[in-house]
RODRENDREN-19422 format. One record per residue (C-alpha): y, z, x. Coordinates in pm, 1 decimal. Each point is the difference from the previous one (the first is absolute). Example, Ala and Ser with C-alpha at 12.3 -4.5 7.8 and 13.67 -1.06 7.14 Angstrom:
BEGIN
<node yy="-450.0" zz="780.0" xx="1230.0"/>
<node yy="344.0" zz="-66.0" xx="137.0"/>
//
This chain:
BEGIN
<node yy="-4651.1" zz="-1396.8" xx="-70.9"/>
<node yy="-345.2" zz="-160.0" xx="-13.9"/>
<node yy="-95.6" zz="-358.8" xx="-66.1"/>
<node yy="-293.9" zz="-143.8" xx="-189.9"/>
<node yy="-340.5" zz="28.2" xx="163.2"/>
<node yy="-88.7" zz="-298.7" xx="218.2"/>
<node yy="-279.7" zz="-221.6" xx="-136.8"/>
<node yy="-346.8" zz="85.9" xx="128.4"/>
<node yy="-160.6" zz="-228.2" xx="256.3"/>
<node yy="-204.8" zz="-288.0" xx="-132.9"/>
<node yy="-340.3" zz="-112.6" xx="132.6"/>
<node yy="-183.1" zz="-332.8" xx="-4.7"/>
<node yy="-229.3" zz="98.9" xx="-286.4"/>
<node yy="293.9" zz="91.6" xx="-219.9"/>
<node yy="180.0" zz="-323.6" xx="84.7"/>
<node yy="-307.5" zz="-207.8" xx="-82.3"/>
<node yy="-51.1" zz="181.6" xx="-328.8"/>
<node yy="364.6" zz="-50.1" xx="-98.0"/>
<node yy="-8.5" zz="-367.9" xx="86.4"/>
<node yy="-308.2" zz="-46.7" xx="-217.3"/>
<node yy="148.6" zz="201.6" xx="-286.4"/>
<node yy="328.5" zz="-194.1" xx="13.2"/>
<node yy="-186.0" zz="-330.8" xx="-21.8"/>
<node yy="-217.2" zz="122.2" xx="-285.7"/>
<node yy="311.9" zz="91.3" xx="-197.1"/>
<node yy="166.6" zz="-334.4" xx="73.5"/>
<node yy="-306.0" zz="-186.2" xx="-127.8"/>
<node yy="-30.8" zz="228.1" xx="-304.3"/>
<node yy="351.9" zz="-102.9" xx="-105.4"/>
<node yy="-71.0" zz="-373.6" xx="22.4"/>
<node yy="-354.0" zz="-8.1" xx="-139.5"/>
<node yy="107.5" zz="-54.4" xx="-364.8"/>
<node yy="210.9" zz="-304.4" xx="90.0"/>
<node yy="-92.1" zz="-361.5" xx="-64.7"/>
<node yy="34.1" zz="-267.5" xx="266.4"/>
<node yy="314.6" zz="-123.4" xx="-174.2"/>
<node yy="147.5" zz="352.0" xx="-1.1"/>
<node yy="-69.3" zz="31.7" xx="372.2"/>
<node yy="161.0" zz="-333.5" xx="89.0"/>
<node yy="294.3" zz="7.0" xx="-239.4"/>
<node yy="344.5" zz="117.6" xx="103.2"/>
<node yy="78.8" zz="212.0" xx="-302.7"/>
<node yy="365.1" zz="44.5" xx="97.7"/>
<node yy="216.6" zz="-144.3" xx="282.2"/>
<node yy="62.8" zz="357.8" xx="116.7"/>
<node yy="-368.2" zz="51.6" xx="73.8"/>
<node yy="-276.3" zz="-172.4" xx="196.2"/>
<node yy="-320.7" zz="-143.9" xx="-141.0"/>
<node yy="-261.0" zz="276.2" xx="24.3"/>
<node yy="-207.8" zz="-211.3" xx="240.1"/>
<node yy="293.8" zz="-15.1" xx="239.7"/>
<node yy="18.8" zz="379.8" xx="1.2"/>
<node yy="-371.8" zz="25.4" xx="73.0"/>
<node yy="21.2" zz="-248.2" xx="287.7"/>
<node yy="309.3" zz="170.5" xx="140.0"/>
<node yy="-174.1" zz="339.8" xx="-7.1"/>
<node yy="-288.9" zz="-142.9" xx="202.0"/>
<node yy="208.7" zz="-187.7" xx="255.7"/>
<node yy="235.6" zz="294.0" xx="57.8"/>
<node yy="-308.9" zz="211.1" xx="69.2"/>
<node yy="-138.3" zz="-258.9" xx="241.8"/>
<node yy="331.0" zz="-23.4" xx="183.8"/>
<node yy="52.6" zz="372.6" xx="54.5"/>
<node yy="-358.1" zz="125.9" xx="27.8"/>
<node yy="-137.1" zz="-276.0" xx="223.2"/>
<node yy="265.1" zz="-219.4" xx="166.3"/>
<node yy="274.1" zz="258.1" xx="53.3"/>
<node yy="-224.2" zz="302.7" xx="36.1"/>
<node yy="18.9" zz="29.9" xx="378.1"/>
<node yy="346.0" zz="-155.3" xx="39.3"/>
<node yy="222.6" zz="-161.5" xx="81.8"/>
<node yy="95.6" zz="-83.4" xx="-358.1"/>
<node yy="-64.9" zz="-372.3" xx="-50.1"/>
<node yy="154.3" zz="-49.4" xx="-343.1"/>
<node yy="140.8" zz="234.8" xx="-263.8"/>
<node yy="-123.5" zz="-222.7" xx="-285.4"/>
<node yy="-280.8" zz="-251.9" xx="34.5"/>
<node yy="147.1" zz="-352.8" xx="13.1"/>
<node yy="-105.3" zz="-237.8" xx="-274.0"/>
<node yy="-100.7" zz="25.2" xx="-363.3"/>
<node yy="41.1" zz="376.8" xx="-39.6"/>
<node yy="320.1" zz="51.7" xx="196.6"/>
<node yy="256.7" zz="144.2" xx="-248.6"/>
<node yy="297.6" zz="-123.3" xx="203.7"/>
<node yy="-132.1" zz="-357.3" xx="20.6"/>
<node yy="-89.0" zz="0.5" xx="-370.3"/>
<node yy="238.6" zz="199.0" xx="-225.7"/>
<node yy="-147.9" zz="118.7" xx="-329.1"/>
<node yy="169.2" zz="-266.8" xx="-209.9"/>
<node yy="-179.9" zz="-275.9" xx="197.0"/>
<node yy="-353.5" zz="137.9" xx="6.8"/>
<node yy="-113.3" zz="-172.3" xx="-319.2"/>
<node yy="-11.5" zz="-328.5" xx="192.2"/>
<node yy="-226.8" zz="129.2" xx="277.7"/>
<node yy="-359.4" zz="-120.3" xx="25.1"/>
<node yy="-174.7" zz="336.0" xx="-35.4"/>
<node yy="-377.0" zz="47.3" xx="29.9"/>
<node yy="-200.7" zz="110.1" xx="-301.7"/>
<node yy="-109.8" zz="361.2" xx="-37.9"/>
<node yy="-345.1" zz="-49.2" xx="152.7"/>
<node yy="146.8" zz="-155.0" xx="314.6"/>
<node yy="270.9" zz="263.9" xx="15.2"/>
<node yy="-260.3" zz="278.0" xx="-31.8"/>
<node yy="-205.7" zz="-155.1" xx="279.3"/>
<node yy="304.7" zz="-6.9" xx="227.7"/>
<node yy="85.6" zz="361.1" xx="-86.2"/>
<node yy="-357.0" zz="112.0" xx="69.9"/>
<node yy="-21.2" zz="-186.2" xx="331.0"/>
<node yy="328.2" zz="147.6" xx="123.1"/>
<node yy="-105.2" zz="346.5" xx="-110.7"/>
<node yy="-328.3" zz="-21.4" xx="191.4"/>
<node yy="191.6" zz="-77.3" xx="320.3"/>
<node yy="247.7" zz="279.7" xx="-69.3"/>
<node yy="-275.5" zz="257.5" xx="-44.3"/>
<node yy="-172.7" zz="-119.3" xx="317.6"/>
<node yy="324.8" zz="45.6" xx="193.8"/>
<node yy="53.1" zz="341.0" xx="-158.5"/>
<node yy="-316.7" zz="128.4" xx="168.2"/>
<node yy="172.6" zz="-36.4" xx="338.3"/>
<node yy="356.0" zz="88.7" xx="-103.4"/>
<node yy="165.8" zz="272.1" xx="209.1"/>
<node yy="192.1" zz="214.1" xx="-247.4"/>
<node yy="123.3" zz="213.7" xx="291.2"/>
<node yy="151.5" zz="-299.9" xx="177.6"/>
<node yy="344.0" zz="18.1" xx="155.9"/>
<node yy="96.4" zz="-299.0" xx="-215.1"/>
<node yy="188.8" zz="120.8" xx="-309.4"/>
<node yy="-165.7" zz="-280.8" xx="-194.9"/>
<node yy="-347.5" zz="151.4" xx="41.2"/>
<node yy="82.9" zz="367.0" xx="54.3"/>
<node yy="-105.7" zz="215.9" xx="-297.6"/>
<node yy="-113.5" zz="-316.1" xx="-177.8"/>
<node yy="354.2" zz="-116.2" xx="-85.7"/>
<node yy="-81.3" zz="-371.8" xx="-20.0"/>
<node yy="-295.3" zz="67.5" xx="-229.9"/>
<node yy="215.0" zz="217.5" xx="-224.3"/>
<node yy="261.6" zz="-276.9" xx="-5.2"/>
<node yy="-253.4" zz="-261.2" xx="-108.3"/>
<node yy="-142.9" zz="232.6" xx="-263.3"/>
<node yy="344.2" zz="61.2" xx="-145.8"/>
<node yy="65.7" zz="-372.7" xx="5.5"/>
<node yy="-304.1" zz="-59.3" xx="-221.4"/>
<node yy="95.2" zz="291.2" xx="-225.8"/>
<node yy="349.2" zz="-143.8" xx="-42.8"/>
<node yy="-131.5" zz="-345.6" xx="-83.4"/>
<node yy="-216.0" zz="158.9" xx="-267.4"/>
<node yy="316.7" zz="125.5" xx="-167.1"/>
<node yy="162.0" zz="-340.9" xx="45.7"/>
<node yy="-297.6" zz="-165.2" xx="-169.5"/>
<node yy="31.7" zz="243.2" xx="-290.6"/>
<node yy="361.9" zz="-107.2" xx="-40.5"/>
<node yy="-128.1" zz="-357.0" xx="-19.5"/>
<node yy="-268.5" zz="95.8" xx="-250.9"/>
<node yy="258.9" zz="170.0" xx="-220.4"/>
<node yy="191.8" zz="-331.5" xx="5.9"/>
<node yy="-321.7" zz="-196.6" xx="-62.0"/>
<node yy="29.2" zz="-301.4" xx="-227.1"/>
<node yy="-243.0" zz="-46.3" xx="-283.8"/>
<node yy="-231.0" zz="282.3" xx="-101.0"/>
<node yy="110.3" zz="338.0" xx="143.1"/>
<node yy="-193.6" zz="143.6" xx="290.8"/>
<node yy="-279.0" zz="237.4" xx="-107.1"/>
<node yy="-127.4" zz="227.4" xx="278.3"/>
<node yy="-367.6" zz="74.3" xx="55.3"/>
<node yy="61.5" zz="373.1" xx="47.5"/>
<node yy="271.9" zz="209.4" xx="-163.1"/>
<node yy="56.0" zz="374.3" xx="38.5"/>
<node yy="194.7" zz="225.4" xx="-231.3"/>
<node yy="311.4" zz="171.2" xx="138.2"/>
<node yy="-67.2" zz="351.6" xx="111.3"/>
<node yy="-368.1" zz="-63.4" xx="77.0"/>
<node yy="51.5" zz="248.6" xx="281.2"/>
<node yy="-4.0" zz="285.5" xx="-248.6"/>
<node yy="323.0" zz="3.3" xx="-202.1"/>
<node yy="-12.5" zz="-121.3" xx="-362.1"/>
<node yy="136.1" zz="-352.0" xx="-45.3"/>
<node yy="238.9" zz="116.5" xx="-271.1"/>
<node yy="217.6" zz="158.3" xx="263.5"/>
<node yy="152.0" zz="347.2" xx="-1.1"/>
<node yy="342.3" zz="124.7" xx="-92.7"/>
<node yy="248.8" zz="-40.8" xx="282.0"/>
<node yy="343.7" zz="146.8" xx="29.5"/>
<node yy="259.1" zz="-271.1" xx="-37.9"/>
<node yy="331.4" zz="-21.3" xx="177.4"/>
<node yy="80.0" zz="21.1" xx="368.0"/>
<node yy="-73.5" zz="226.5" xx="294.5"/>
<node yy="238.3" zz="85.2" xx="284.2"/>
<node yy="-67.0" zz="-78.0" xx="364.2"/>
<node yy="199.8" zz="248.9" xx="208.9"/>
<node yy="86.1" zz="-240.1" xx="282.0"/>
<node yy="0.8" zz="60.4" xx="373.6"/>
<node yy="-160.2" zz="-156.2" xx="306.6"/>
<node yy="-321.1" zz="-166.4" xx="-119.8"/>
<node yy="-263.8" zz="-181.7" xx="209.2"/>
<node yy="-39.3" zz="-356.9" xx="-121.1"/>
<node yy="-260.7" zz="-251.5" xx="111.4"/>
<node yy="-295.0" zz="66.6" xx="227.7"/>
<node yy="-118.1" zz="-30.3" xx="359.6"/>
<node yy="-355.1" zz="-82.8" xx="-107.9"/>
<node yy="-139.2" zz="-302.0" xx="185.7"/>
<node yy="-347.8" zz="-3.5" xx="-149.7"/>
<node yy="86.1" zz="-135.3" xx="-346.1"/>
<node yy="376.0" zz="-4.1" xx="-65.1"/>
<node yy="185.8" zz="-330.8" xx="20.2"/>
<node yy="281.6" zz="-48.5" xx="249.3"/>
<node yy="269.1" zz="25.6" xx="-270.2"/>
<node yy="-111.8" zz="358.7" xx="-74.0"/>
<node yy="69.7" zz="106.5" xx="359.0"/>
<node yy="139.0" zz="192.9" xx="173.8"/>
<node yy="29.2" zz="341.1" xx="-159.6"/>
<node yy="362.3" zz="110.3" xx="6.4"/>
<node yy="227.1" zz="257.3" xx="-157.0"/>
<node yy="230.8" zz="-114.1" xx="-278.6"/>
<node yy="279.3" zz="213.6" xx="-138.3"/>
<node yy="-40.6" zz="-2.2" xx="-376.9"/>
<node yy="267.8" zz="127.3" xx="-235.4"/>
<node yy="-119.2" zz="203.0" xx="-300.3"/>
<node yy="-93.9" zz="-219.6" xx="-297.1"/>
<node yy="-186.8" zz="1.4" xx="-328.6"/>
<node yy="-296.3" zz="-225.1" xx="-75.1"/>
<node yy="-205.3" zz="-67.8" xx="-311.9"/>
<node yy="-310.0" zz="212.4" xx="-39.7"/>
<node yy="-199.6" zz="-304.1" xx="-106.0"/>
<node yy="44.2" zz="-378.8" xx="0.1"/>
<node yy="204.1" zz="-161.7" xx="-273.7"/>
<node yy="-233.9" zz="-56.6" xx="-294.5"/>
<node yy="-43.8" zz="-277.3" xx="-251.3"/>
<node yy="154.8" zz="234.8" xx="-254.2"/>
<node yy="306.5" zz="49.8" xx="219.5"/>
<node yy="31.4" zz="-374.0" xx="51.5"/>
<node yy="-34.4" zz="-71.6" xx="-371.0"/>
<node yy="301.9" zz="226.5" xx="-55.4"/>
<node yy="196.5" zz="-207.3" xx="253.0"/>
<node yy="-100.8" zz="-318.7" xx="-181.3"/>
<node yy="80.2" zz="144.2" xx="-344.6"/>
<node yy="345.8" zz="97.5" xx="122.7"/>
<node yy="68.8" zz="-362.3" xx="97.2"/>
<node yy="-54.7" zz="58.7" xx="370.5"/>
<node yy="-89.6" zz="-362.5" xx="68.8"/>
<node yy="312.1" zz="-124.4" xx="-176.4"/>
<node yy="268.8" zz="219.3" xx="154.2"/>
<node yy="129.9" zz="-123.1" xx="336.2"/>
<node yy="152.5" zz="340.0" xx="79.2"/>
<node yy="-350.3" zz="128.0" xx="76.2"/>
<node yy="-73.1" zz="-276.6" xx="249.8"/>
<node yy="109.0" zz="-86.7" xx="351.4"/>
<node yy="166.7" zz="-338.5" xx="37.6"/>
<node yy="-316.3" zz="-147.3" xx="154.3"/>
<node yy="-215.6" zz="170.9" xx="-262.6"/>
<node yy="201.1" zz="-139.0" xx="-290.0"/>
<node yy="-17.3" zz="-346.7" xx="153.3"/>
<node yy="-380.4" zz="35.5" xx="18.4"/>
<node yy="-9.8" zz="129.8" xx="-358.7"/>
<node yy="198.4" zz="-296.9" xx="-130.8"/>
<node yy="-195.3" zz="-257.8" xx="201.3"/>
<node yy="-342.3" zz="132.1" xx="-99.5"/>
<node yy="74.1" zz="113.2" xx="-353.6"/>
<node yy="-211.1" zz="312.4" xx="66.4"/>
<node yy="12.6" zz="246.0" xx="-289.2"/>
<node yy="-301.5" zz="222.4" xx="72.8"/>
<node yy="-240.2" zz="77.9" xx="285.7"/>
<node yy="-231.4" zz="-282.7" xx="99.0"/>
<node yy="-311.6" zz="-25.9" xx="-220.5"/>
<node yy="174.8" zz="171.3" xx="-292.4"/>
<node yy="15.1" zz="-194.9" xx="-325.3"/>
<node yy="155.9" zz="72.0" xx="-338.4"/>
<node yy="-252.4" zz="-33.5" xx="-284.9"/>
<node yy="80.0" zz="90.8" xx="-360.2"/>
<node yy="286.4" zz="224.7" xx="110.8"/>
<node yy="-227.0" zz="181.6" xx="246.4"/>
<node yy="13.8" zz="-34.4" xx="377.9"/>
<node yy="-340.9" zz="-70.6" xx="152.4"/>
<node yy="-105.0" zz="-13.7" xx="364.0"/>
<node yy="-290.7" zz="-163.9" xx="181.6"/>
<node yy="-191.4" zz="119.0" xx="303.8"/>
<node yy="-265.1" zz="-254.9" xx="94.4"/>
<node yy="-213.5" zz="-51.0" xx="-312.9"/>
<node yy="133.9" zz="295.8" xx="-195.8"/>
<node yy="301.7" zz="-23.7" xx="-228.7"/>
<node yy="144.6" zz="250.6" xx="-241.7"/>
<node yy="310.7" zz="183.2" xx="-112.3"/>
<node yy="208.8" zz="129.6" xx="290.1"/>
<node yy="-114.3" zz="355.8" xx="74.4"/>
<node yy="308.3" zz="218.8" xx="57.7"/>
<node yy="-198.6" zz="240.9" xx="221.1"/>
<node yy="-66.5" zz="-252.4" xx="277.5"/>
<node yy="231.3" zz="-77.9" xx="293.5"/>
<node yy="190.0" zz="-320.7" xx="-62.6"/>
<node yy="-146.3" zz="-283.1" xx="209.1"/>
<node yy="94.8" zz="-355.8" xx="98.9"/>
<node yy="374.9" zz="50.7" xx="20.3"/>
<node yy="227.3" zz="-151.0" xx="262.5"/>
<node yy="231.4" zz="197.9" xx="224.6"/>
<node yy="288.6" zz="-127.2" xx="-210.2"/>
<node yy="-153.8" zz="142.9" xx="-317.5"/>
<node yy="-68.3" zz="332.8" xx="172.2"/>
<node yy="358.7" zz="14.7" xx="126.8"/>
<node yy="138.1" zz="-84.8" xx="-345.6"/>
<node yy="-207.0" zz="274.7" xx="-163.7"/>
<node yy="117.7" zz="252.6" xx="256.8"/>
<node yy="363.8" zz="-90.5" xx="-68.2"/>
<node yy="-63.2" zz="23.6" xx="-375.2"/>
<node yy="-146.8" zz="349.5" xx="51.8"/>
<node yy="294.4" zz="113.9" xx="214.2"/>
<node yy="-220.3" zz="14.1" xx="307.1"/>
<node yy="-93.4" zz="-224.7" xx="293.0"/>
<node yy="-308.8" zz="-109.3" xx="188.8"/>
<node yy="-102.0" zz="231.0" xx="285.9"/>
<node yy="26.6" zz="-121.4" xx="355.6"/>
<node yy="-336.1" zz="-39.7" xx="168.7"/>
<node yy="79.6" zz="297.6" xx="224.4"/>
<node yy="64.2" zz="211.5" xx="-309.3"/>
<node yy="-323.0" zz="-128.3" xx="-152.0"/>
<node yy="-203.5" zz="89.4" xx="308.8"/>
<node yy="166.1" zz="340.1" xx="27.8"/>
<node yy="-81.0" zz="77.5" xx="-364.3"/>
<node yy="-360.4" zz="-119.0" xx="42.9"/>
<node yy="-81.4" zz="165.4" xx="330.4"/>
<node yy="228.1" zz="284.6" xx="105.4"/>
<node yy="-70.3" zz="362.1" xx="-91.5"/>
<node yy="327.8" zz="192.1" xx="38.5"/>
<node yy="-179.7" zz="331.1" xx="-51.2"/>
<node yy="-231.8" zz="-39.2" xx="300.0"/>
<node yy="200.0" zz="-247.8" xx="211.0"/>
<node yy="-294.0" zz="-240.5" xx="13.2"/>
<node yy="-64.8" zz="-364.2" xx="-82.1"/>
<node yy="-296.9" zz="-125.5" xx="-200.4"/>
<node yy="-187.5" zz="-327.3" xx="45.9"/>
<node yy="-34.7" zz="-26.9" xx="-380.3"/>
<node yy="190.4" zz="181.4" xx="-273.3"/>
<node yy="-290.2" zz="241.9" xx="-57.9"/>
<node yy="-81.9" zz="65.8" xx="366.8"/>
<node yy="-214.1" zz="-151.9" xx="274.7"/>
<node yy="-307.8" zz="-104.5" xx="-196.1"/>
<node yy="-20.8" zz="-380.5" xx="-24.5"/>
<node yy="35.5" zz="-129.0" xx="-356.2"/>
<node yy="-274.8" zz="-88.1" xx="-242.2"/>
<node yy="-33.7" zz="-4.1" xx="-378.5"/>
<node yy="34.8" zz="378.4" xx="-14.8"/>
<node yy="354.3" zz="-20.4" xx="136.6"/>
<node yy="171.6" zz="-315.8" xx="-121.6"/>
<node yy="-33.4" zz="-320.6" xx="-199.4"/>
<node yy="-87.8" zz="-222.0" xx="295.3"/>
<node yy="-284.8" zz="-225.7" xx="109.6"/>
<node yy="28.3" zz="-280.0" xx="-258.2"/>
<node yy="-283.3" zz="73.7" xx="-239.0"/>
<node yy="205.7" zz="158.0" xx="-279.2"/>
<node yy="178.3" zz="-338.2" xx="-29.9"/>
<node yy="320.5" zz="148.9" xx="-131.9"/>
<node yy="229.4" zz="298.6" xx="1.4"/>
<node yy="-104.5" zz="340.7" xx="-132.2"/>
<node yy="182.3" zz="243.5" xx="-228.9"/>
<node yy="222.0" zz="247.2" xx="181.2"/>
<node yy="-193.6" zz="309.5" xx="97.4"/>
<node yy="-339.9" zz="-165.1" xx="33.5"/>
<node yy="-23.5" zz="121.5" xx="361.8"/>
<node yy="88.0" zz="368.0" xx="16.4"/>
<node yy="-7.0" zz="22.9" xx="381.1"/>
<node yy="246.0" zz="-284.9" xx="54.1"/>
<node yy="308.8" zz="219.0" xx="43.3"/>
<node yy="228.5" zz="19.4" xx="302.7"/>
<node yy="119.2" zz="325.6" xx="161.4"/>
<node yy="324.1" zz="3.2" xx="-202.4"/>
<node yy="-175.3" zz="-88.2" xx="-325.9"/>
<node yy="19.1" zz="-378.2" xx="-35.0"/>
<node yy="-296.9" zz="-144.8" xx="-184.8"/>
<node yy="-175.8" zz="-331.0" xx="59.1"/>
<node yy="174.7" zz="-105.6" xx="319.9"/>
<node yy="-320.9" zz="-165.0" xx="119.7"/>
<node yy="-173.9" zz="-250.2" xx="-227.5"/>
<node yy="61.7" zz="-163.7" xx="-340.4"/>
<node yy="311.0" zz="-200.5" xx="98.5"/>
<node yy="182.7" zz="-88.3" xx="318.2"/>
<node yy="341.8" zz="163.6" xx="-25.4"/>
<node yy="313.8" zz="-198.3" xx="78.9"/>
<node yy="251.9" zz="174.6" xx="223.0"/>
<node yy="366.0" zz="-73.4" xx="68.6"/>
<node yy="-70.6" zz="-89.7" xx="362.6"/>
<node yy="-5.3" zz="-333.6" xx="177.2"/>
<node yy="-298.5" zz="-52.3" xx="229.4"/>
<node yy="91.6" zz="78.0" xx="359.3"/>
<node yy="-130.6" zz="168.7" xx="315.3"/>
<node yy="-14.3" zz="371.3" xx="62.7"/>
<node yy="194.5" zz="119.3" xx="307.6"/>
<node yy="-207.1" zz="-82.6" xx="307.5"/>
<node yy="-212.1" zz="-262.1" xx="-177.3"/>
<node yy="-227.1" zz="-212.9" xx="218.5"/>
<node yy="-182.3" zz="-299.4" xx="-141.5"/>
<node yy="-379.9" zz="26.9" xx="34.8"/>
<node yy="-225.8" zz="-189.0" xx="17.3"/>
<node yy="203.0" zz="-294.3" xx="-133.6"/>
<node yy="357.0" zz="-57.0" xx="-121.7"/>
<node yy="-111.2" zz="-194.9" xx="-304.1"/>
<node yy="-140.2" zz="303.7" xx="-180.6"/>
<node yy="329.1" zz="192.2" xx="-33.7"/>
<node yy="282.8" zz="-99.3" xx="228.6"/>
<node yy="62.6" zz="-350.8" xx="-131.9"/>
<node yy="56.7" zz="146.0" xx="-348.4"/>
<node yy="262.9" zz="256.3" xx="97.4"/>
<node yy="332.1" zz="-60.1" xx="-172.9"/>
<node yy="179.6" zz="15.1" xx="-332.6"/>
<node yy="-224.9" zz="-245.7" xx="-185.5"/>
<node yy="-274.7" zz="252.4" xx="-69.5"/>
<node yy="-8.3" zz="337.2" xx="-174.8"/>
<node yy="-247.9" zz="271.1" xx="94.9"/>
<node yy="-267.3" zz="128.9" xx="-237.5"/>
<node yy="-199.7" zz="316.1" xx="53.9"/>
<node yy="-310.6" zz="176.0" xx="-124.8"/>
<node yy="-262.3" zz="-264.3" xx="-83.8"/>
<node yy="-129.8" zz="-109.5" xx="-340.0"/>
<node yy="-321.5" zz="10.4" xx="-199.1"/>
<node yy="-92.4" zz="-322.7" xx="184.9"/>
<node yy="47.4" zz="154.0" xx="347.7"/>
<node yy="-304.9" zz="106.4" xx="194.5"/>
<node yy="12.2" zz="357.9" xx="135.1"/>
<node yy="-16.1" zz="-118.3" xx="361.5"/>
<node yy="328.0" zz="-188.5" xx="-40.0"/>
<node yy="230.2" zz="273.5" xx="-127.6"/>
<node yy="152.5" zz="324.4" xx="129.4"/>
<node yy="334.5" zz="177.0" xx="-23.0"/>
<node yy="136.0" zz="-202.9" xx="293.4"/>
<node yy="-126.7" zz="-341.4" xx="-117.1"/>
<node yy="281.1" zz="-253.4" xx="-57.6"/>
<node yy="-35.4" zz="-302.0" xx="-226.7"/>
<node yy="275.3" zz="-254.6" xx="-55.8"/>
<node yy="78.0" zz="-293.8" xx="-226.4"/>
<node yy="281.9" zz="-206.2" xx="-143.3"/>
<node yy="199.5" zz="183.6" xx="-269.2"/>
<node yy="-86.9" zz="-272.7" xx="-253.9"/>
<node yy="-375.0" zz="52.4" xx="23.5"/>
<node yy="-183.8" zz="122.4" xx="-309.3"/>
<node yy="-356.5" zz="-122.8" xx="49.0"/>
<node yy="-53.3" zz="297.4" xx="231.1"/>
<node yy="-115.3" zz="328.7" xx="-153.1"/>
<node yy="345.3" zz="152.4" xx="25.8"/>
<node yy="177.8" zz="285.3" xx="-175.7"/>
<node yy="248.0" zz="264.8" xx="113.5"/>
<node yy="143.1" zz="347.5" xx="-34.9"/>
<node yy="366.8" zz="99.2" xx="11.3"/>
<node yy="210.4" zz="235.8" xx="207.7"/>
<node yy="351.6" zz="138.8" xx="-8.7"/>
<node yy="232.1" zz="178.8" xx="237.8"/>
<node yy="3.9" zz="378.9" xx="9.9"/>
//
């Protein structure tokens, strides 16, 4: 049995380049926005964009200057940009600086961070500095806020958000029309499967430690549930039949009146969908997006299936039963880019199934990384032997039955913030996230 290759060591030049690239992408996303767009809270679920920008900068200052040599002073900077002091629903009332002032603060902090980086000991005994962990953590934090801001921009009031740069799906070399994929399900043979990772250079604490899980044989969908599949559920009255829903799901359905995925609209007897500034008839070839856990669970029941557990999902994405080895990504060890998966934001929407020929797991599951985060059946909790690091507020305080785990990343996820072991989590009611799913069933 062999595990995925450990990440290669990182040097100061690479860290500096990645910090600069992350900031350039953040600013690219916000450049088209007016001052009103930046200040406005477009939805109580989301922050004003200027709050996100300030929080990115102050988190960087905290961890890459104040806490760099330890001991850890704070886990979130007190004051305006502390998410625990100021929940999202209250941030519209905060006195936020304008963009020019915010940019000046970001630039000043970054100059101090890069100066400190010149003397950083990446071979230090401290696990915070060793192998550049704290820099990787801050990078991923900015990547993740980029995806959060895109959720906000999809919710944007007034004129839809129009990006400055937009790529076509499959720009890595596969035609955007997609290719024919076998439908149906593929069997995972079960057994003792390594789950999680021992990596301490980039992985978050909730991904650790690596451990063996005994997995019973199961079947899992070859590809994510599509818009076409979901339209069949809707046409069959899926939203109106309580037998397809859990008790909590039916309560949510009745309270919200939901009758289609978020951002779908019925026009002249045709369902249309919107992604940022583009609207059109629902394309049946795309993975369904913007559905809650309750909707995913109801579809699975309708189809005579269930949602996979997150252990099943990771096993199907990473484990090669033929060689007894685990992969870092479904296709192997090569980090993702546009040749492998619909990631990195600039497509600004999902792609037709089959647009990324290499994105296939060892057992034959397609599209497990990118396009849509996939809901699983699992509550968010610790792996056996979990140790919080470097602060409880990233993972540990969220463990429990309130949150469901999502896996695999979306089109809005940056490549540096996704891998087979990466665990995302959210409330089962959430639909503003770029969420879809695939189904499983027992052997």
